[in-house]
C-alpha positions as CSV (number, residue, x, y, z in Angstrom):
1,X,-37.2,14.5,44.2
2,X,-35.5,11.7,46.2
3,X,-38.9,10.2,47.1
4,X,-40.0,10.9,43.3
5,X,-36.8,8.5,42.3
6,X,-37.8,5.9,44.8
7,X,-40.8,5.6,43.6
8,X,-40.0,5.5,40.0
9,X,-37.5,3.0,41.0
10,X,-40.3,0.4,42.8
11,X,-42.8,1.1,39.7
12,X,-39.6,-0.5,37.4
13,X,-38.8,-3.1,39.9
14,X,-42.2,-4.1,39.4
15,X,-42.7,-4.1,35.9
16,X,-39.3,-6.6,36.0
17,X,-40.6,-8.9,37.9
18,X,-43.6,-8.8,35.4
19,X,-41.3,-8.8,32.8
20,X,-39.4,-12.1,34.6
21,X,-42.6,-14.1,35.0
22,X,-43.7,-13.7,31.6
23,X,-40.3,-14.4,30.1
24,X,-40.2,-17.9,32.3
25,X,-44.0,-18.5,31.3
26,X,-43.0,-18.2,27.2
27,X,-40.1,-20.5,28.2
28,X,-42.4,-23.1,29.6
29,X,-44.4,-22.7,26.0
30,X,-40.9,-23.0,24.0
31,X,-40.4,-26.6,25.7
32,X,-43.6,-27.6,24.3
33,X,-43.0,-26.3,20.7
34,X,-39.9,-28.4,21.0
35,X,-41.6,-31.3,22.6
36,X,-43.9,-31.3,19.4
37,X,-41.1,-30.4,16.7
38,X,-39.5,-33.6,18.5
39,X,-42.6,-35.8,17.3
40,X,-43.2,-34.1,13.9
41,X,-39.4,-33.7,13.0
42,X,-39.9,-29.8,12.3
43,X,-36.9,-27.6,12.2
44,X,-36.2,-25.3,15.0
45,X,-35.5,-22.4,13.1
46,X,-38.4,-20.8,10.6
47,X,-36.8,-17.7,9.5
48,X,-39.7,-16.3,7.7
49,X,-41.8,-16.9,10.4
50,X,-39.3,-15.1,12.9
51,X,-38.6,-12.3,10.6
52,X,-42.7,-11.3,10.1
53,X,-42.9,-12.0,14.0
54,X,-40.1,-9.2,14.4
55,X,-42.1,-6.8,12.0
56,X,-45.5,-7.3,13.9
57,X,-43.9,-6.6,16.7
58,X,-41.6,-3.7,16.0
59,X,-45.0,-2.2,14.4
60,X,-46.5,-1.9,17.8
61,X,-44.0,0.5,19.2
62,X,-45.3,4.1,19.5
63,X,-41.5,5.8,18.5
64,X,-39.1,4.8,15.9
65,X,-36.4,4.5,19.2
66,X,-38.8,2.1,20.8
67,X,-39.4,0.5,17.9
68,X,-35.7,-0.7,17.5
69,X,-35.1,-1.4,21.0
70,X,-38.6,-3.7,20.7
71,X,-37.0,-5.6,18.0
72,X,-33.6,-6.2,19.4
73,X,-35.4,-7.5,22.7
74,X,-37.1,-10.0,20.8
75,X,-34.2,-11.1,18.5
76,X,-32.7,-12.0,22.1
77,X,-35.9,-13.7,23.4
78,X,-36.5,-15.8,20.4
79,X,-32.7,-16.2,20.5
80,X,-33.0,-18.0,23.9
81,X,-35.8,-19.7,23.1
82,X,-34.5,-21.2,20.1
83,X,-31.3,-22.9,22.1
84,X,-33.4,-24.2,24.8
85,X,-35.2,-25.9,22.2
86,X,-32.0,-27.3,20.5
87,X,-31.0,-27.8,24.0
88,X,-34.2,-30.1,24.6
89,X,-33.9,-32.0,21.0
90,X,-30.1,-33.0,21.9
91,X,-31.0,-34.5,25.0
92,X,-33.8,-36.4,23.0
93,X,-30.9,-37.7,20.4
94,X,-33.1,-36.0,17.5
95,X,-29.9,-33.6,16.6
96,X,-27.3,-35.5,15.1
97,X,-23.9,-34.7,16.4
98,X,-20.8,-34.1,14.1
99,X,-19.8,-36.3,11.9
100,X,-16.1,-36.9,13.8
101,X,-14.8,-40.1,15.3
102,X,-13.9,-39.9,19.0
103,X,-10.4,-41.8,19.4
104,X,-8.6,-42.7,22.7
105,X,-4.8,-41.0,21.3
106,X,-3.7,-40.2,17.7
107,X,-1.7,-42.9,16.0
108,X,1.8,-41.8,15.0
109,X,2.7,-45.5,14.4
110,X,4.3,-45.8,10.5
111,X,3.2,-42.2,10.4
112,X,4.5,-39.7,7.7
113,X,4.8,-36.0,8.1
114,X,5.0,-33.6,5.4
115,X,6.2,-29.9,6.4
116,X,6.6,-26.9,4.3
117,X,10.0,-25.8,3.9
118,X,13.6,-27.3,4.1
119,X,15.7,-28.3,6.7
120,X,16.6,-26.1,9.8
121,X,12.7,-24.6,9.1
122,X,10.9,-23.7,12.4
123,X,7.8,-25.8,11.1
124,X,10.6,-28.9,10.8
125,X,11.6,-27.9,14.5
126,X,7.8,-27.8,15.5
127,X,6.9,-31.1,14.1
128,X,10.2,-32.6,15.6
129,X,8.9,-31.5,19.0
130,X,5.3,-32.6,18.4
131,X,6.4,-35.9,16.5
132,X,9.9,-36.9,18.0
133,X,13.2,-36.4,16.2
134,X,13.0,-39.3,14.5
135,X,9.7,-39.1,12.5
136,X,9.3,-40.2,8.8
137,X,9.0,-37.4,7.5
138,X,9.3,-35.1,4.0
139,X,9.2,-31.7,2.7
140,X,7.7,-29.2,-0.2
141,X,8.1,-25.9,-1.0
142,X,4.4,-24.4,-0.3
143,X,1.8,-25.2,2.4
144,X,-0.9,-25.6,-0.3
145,X,1.1,-28.7,-1.4
146,X,1.6,-29.9,2.1
147,X,-2.7,-29.8,2.1
148,X,-2.7,-31.6,-0.8
149,X,-0.2,-34.3,0.1
150,X,-2.7,-35.0,3.1
151,X,-5.7,-34.8,0.1
152,X,-4.0,-37.7,-1.6
153,X,-3.1,-39.7,1.2
154,X,0.3,-39.2,0.5
155,X,1.2,-38.1,4.3
156,X,-0.9,-38.8,7.4
157,X,0.0,-35.8,9.3
158,X,1.0,-32.1,8.3
159,X,2.3,-29.3,10.4
160,X,1.5,-25.5,9.8
161,X,2.2,-22.3,11.4
162,X,-1.1,-20.9,12.6
163,X,-0.7,-17.6,14.8
164,X,2.6,-16.0,16.5
165,X,2.6,-13.9,19.3
166,X,3.8,-11.2,18.4
167,X,3.0,-11.1,14.2
168,X,-0.6,-12.4,14.5
169,X,-2.2,-15.3,12.0
170,X,-0.9,-16.5,9.3
171,X,-3.5,-15.7,6.9
172,X,-2.9,-17.8,4.2
173,X,-3.3,-20.9,6.2
174,X,-6.4,-19.6,7.5
175,X,-7.7,-19.9,4.0
176,X,-6.1,-23.3,3.4
177,X,-8.1,-24.7,6.4
178,X,-11.6,-23.8,4.8
179,X,-10.3,-25.0,0.9
180,X,-9.2,-28.0,2.0
181,X,-11.3,-31.2,4.2
182,X,-8.6,-31.9,6.2
183,X,-8.9,-31.4,10.2
184,X,-6.6,-30.0,12.9
185,X,-5.9,-32.4,15.8
186,X,-3.2,-31.3,17.9
187,X,-1.1,-28.1,18.1
188,X,2.3,-27.1,19.5
189,X,3.9,-24.2,20.7
190,X,7.5,-23.5,20.1
191,X,9.5,-20.3,20.9
192,X,11.1,-18.1,18.0
193,X,14.1,-16.7,18.1
194,X,15.9,-14.7,15.3
195,X,19.5,-14.2,14.4
196,X,20.9,-12.4,11.7
197,X,23.2,-14.5,9.9
198,X,25.7,-14.1,6.7
199,X,28.3,-15.8,4.9
200,X,31.5,-16.6,7.1
201,X,33.5,-13.4,5.8
202,X,30.7,-11.0,6.4
203,X,30.0,-8.0,9.0
204,X,27.1,-6.1,10.0
205,X,28.9,-3.7,8.1
206,X,28.5,-5.3,4.7
207,X,24.9,-6.0,4.6
208,X,22.7,-4.7,2.0
209,X,20.0,-7.1,1.6
210,X,18.2,-9.1,3.9
211,X,16.5,-12.2,3.1
212,X,13.4,-14.0,5.4
213,X,9.9,-15.1,5.8
214,X,7.4,-12.0,5.8
215,X,6.3,-12.7,9.5
216,X,9.7,-12.9,10.6
217,X,10.5,-9.3,9.1
218,X,7.3,-8.5,11.3
219,X,8.4,-10.0,14.5
220,X,12.1,-7.8,13.7
221,X,10.6,-4.9,12.5
222,X,12.1,-2.5,15.3
223,X,15.3,-3.7,14.5
224,X,14.9,-3.7,10.6
225,X,14.1,-0.1,11.4
226,X,17.3,0.5,12.9
227,X,18.8,-1.2,9.6
228,X,16.8,1.2,7.3
229,X,19.2,0.9,4.7
230,X,18.9,-3.1,4.0
231,X,16.7,-3.6,1.5
232,X,14.0,-6.5,2.8
233,X,13.5,-9.8,0.1
234,X,11.1,-12.2,1.1
235,X,11.1,-16.2,1.0
236,X,8.6,-19.0,1.3
237,X,10.5,-19.6,4.9
238,X,13.6,-18.5,7.0
239,X,15.6,-21.8,6.6
240,X,15.1,-21.3,2.7
241,X,16.6,-17.8,2.9
242,X,19.6,-19.5,5.2
243,X,19.9,-22.0,2.2
244,X,20.0,-19.2,-0.2
245,X,22.8,-17.3,1.5
246,X,24.8,-20.0,1.3
247,X,24.6,-20.7,-2.1
248,X,25.0,-17.0,-3.3
249,X,28.0,-16.7,-1.0
250,X,27.6,-12.9,-1.2
251,X,28.7,-11.1,1.7
252,X,26.4,-8.4,1.4
253,X,23.4,-10.9,1.9
254,X,22.1,-11.8,5.0
255,X,19.2,-14.0,6.6
256,X,16.8,-13.9,9.5
257,X,16.4,-17.2,10.6
258,X,17.1,-20.1,13.5
259,X,20.5,-20.3,15.1
260,X,20.1,-24.1,13.9
261,X,19.9,-22.9,10.4
262,X,23.2,-21.0,10.3
263,X,24.8,-24.6,11.6
264,X,23.5,-26.3,9.2
265,X,24.1,-24.1,6.3
266,X,27.4,-23.1,7.4
267,X,26.4,-19.4,8.4
268,X,28.1,-16.8,10.8
269,X,25.5,-15.4,13.1
270,X,25.9,-11.7,13.0
271,X,23.3,-10.8,15.6
272,X,21.3,-12.6,18.0
273,X,17.7,-12.5,19.6
274,X,17.2,-9.8,16.9
275,X,13.2,-10.1,17.4
276,X,11.1,-7.4,19.0
277,X,9.8,-9.4,21.6
278,X,11.9,-11.4,23.6
279,X,9.1,-13.8,24.5
280,X,7.9,-14.5,20.9
281,X,6.2,-17.7,20.4
282,X,4.7,-19.3,17.6
283,X,1.7,-22.0,17.5
284,X,1.4,-24.5,14.6
285,X,-1.4,-26.9,14.4
286,X,-1.0,-30.3,13.6
287,X,-3.4,-31.6,10.4
288,X,-4.9,-35.0,9.0
289,X,-7.4,-35.8,6.5
290,X,-9.6,-38.2,8.8
291,X,-12.2,-36.8,10.7
292,X,-11.0,-37.5,13.9
293,X,-10.3,-35.9,17.4
294,X,-8.8,-37.3,20.3
295,X,-11.6,-38.2,23.6
296,X,-9.6,-35.8,25.6
297,X,-9.4,-32.7,23.5
298,X,-10.7,-29.5,24.8
299,X,-10.1,-27.0,21.8
300,X,-12.7,-26.5,19.1
301,X,-11.7,-24.5,16.1
302,X,-14.2,-23.7,13.4
303,X,-15.2,-20.8,11.1
304,X,-18.4,-19.5,9.0
305,X,-19.7,-16.8,7.2
306,X,-22.3,-14.3,9.2
307,X,-25.5,-13.2,7.5
308,X,-24.4,-9.9,6.2
309,X,-26.5,-7.7,8.4
310,X,-27.0,-5.9,11.6
311,X,-25.8,-7.7,14.8
312,X,-25.1,-11.4,13.4
313,X,-21.7,-11.8,14.7
314,X,-23.1,-11.0,18.3
315,X,-26.1,-13.4,17.7
316,X,-23.6,-16.2,16.4
317,X,-21.4,-15.5,19.3
318,X,-24.6,-16.0,21.6
319,X,-24.6,-19.9,20.9
320,X,-21.2,-19.8,23.0
321,X,-22.5,-17.4,25.5
322,X,-25.7,-19.3,26.3
323,X,-24.0,-22.7,26.4
324,X,-21.1,-21.6,29.0
325,X,-18.4,-22.0,26.5
326,X,-15.4,-20.0,26.6
327,X,-13.8,-18.6,23.9
328,X,-10.4,-18.0,23.6
329,X,-10.0,-16.8,19.7
330,X,-11.5,-14.8,17.4
331,X,-10.1,-13.5,13.7
332,X,-12.1,-12.4,10.7
333,X,-10.9,-13.1,6.6
334,X,-12.1,-11.6,3.9
335,X,-14.0,-13.8,1.7
336,X,-12.6,-13.9,-1.7
337,X,-15.5,-13.7,-4.1
338,X,-17.9,-11.4,-2.0
339,X,-16.3,-7.9,-1.8
340,X,-16.4,-6.3,2.4
341,X,-17.9,-9.5,3.6
342,X,-16.3,-11.7,6.1
343,X,-15.5,-15.3,7.3
344,X,-15.0,-15.8,11.2
345,X,-12.7,-18.0,12.6
346,X,-13.0,-19.1,16.7
347,X,-11.6,-21.1,19.0
348,X,-13.8,-22.5,22.1
349,X,-13.2,-24.6,24.7
350,X,-14.7,-27.8,24.5
351,X,-15.2,-31.3,23.2
352,X,-17.3,-32.1,20.3
353,X,-19.0,-34.8,22.8
354,X,-20.5,-32.5,25.1
355,X,-24.4,-31.9,24.8
356,X,-23.3,-27.9,25.4
357,X,-20.9,-28.1,22.4
358,X,-23.3,-29.9,20.3
359,X,-26.1,-27.8,20.7
360,X,-23.8,-24.5,20.3
361,X,-23.0,-26.3,16.8
362,X,-26.3,-27.1,15.7
363,X,-27.7,-23.1,16.7
364,X,-24.4,-22.3,14.8
365,X,-25.3,-24.2,11.7
366,X,-28.6,-22.9,11.4
367,X,-28.2,-19.3,12.1
368,X,-25.1,-19.2,9.8
369,X,-24.7,-18.9,6.1
370,X,-21.9,-21.6,6.5
371,X,-20.6,-23.5,8.8
372,X,-16.9,-25.8,9.1
373,X,-15.9,-27.3,12.0
374,X,-11.9,-27.0,11.5
375,X,-11.2,-29.4,14.4
376,X,-11.1,-30.6,18.1
377,X,-7.4,-30.7,19.5
């Protein structure tokens, strides 16, 4: 039996060598096809031809099981062939690079910054950490209003919470990045430490209602679970919750917010460090309305809508794999106008001036239904 197995393995090795040889021959011909397309300006991807080709190849299979495998195999071969063609087109300068301008450094001189919330909000803390304590700033009530301020040139930069290490993404801001033609140019990570705060005469036993942002409630879920009798009320941000406690002056009401909010609004900290994760961090993004990026930037954010068919996401991500680009985040969001279909957000390492990045983005643009570059930072 052992000799039989060795013989079978030798046969497989021989076939594999033939496959490698044939693959390399095919890729050489792909280079010739790319050279032809360089001369004629013909597009790399011909979806109808590929569809017909896969249908014909699948029909050659002897069983349905083999048909599925052959179609998968040739989808990958065709995908790698396209990537090789994109590389050659990029090297020849045929493919147009993304319409973003590289700058040596971001210009904060005389810049006006907008943030959502009020004094004491975590977003304000992130803004001051990034731009400095004395930056020229103003605040608005909603994140959408902050995006509008950029769109209407009322602000040069805006600061948005993007993702928390415990509670995950801030979904609304992902959607706003799609809706508006504004661009991420930087990020700031700050540690989040929540406190329960109330009026100066309050104790924990007096509390009946707690106000805060939904993400703060998520980040303090264990503490809130131990106090089930407390009613939760959502606010637009944690500082607004603290402000409400000050204005209502009702010892049965409390807020979950930062210690700095307690100091600003003259409240008493009733419990400190109530977040579940003591190493709780939130990532904030810096957004502008100019399509620029720092020439030293090393992270790219994009979003795309993939075709609603089997294996489409894998094929999209293969553009990163075969260009040796490291992805460090992927999220999906439902597309409002299309039931059960999703838009994907990914972050990967790279700079918009890198040929490998340009190659991957062109491939994604060809294969996705929509592609938007959200920023390089």
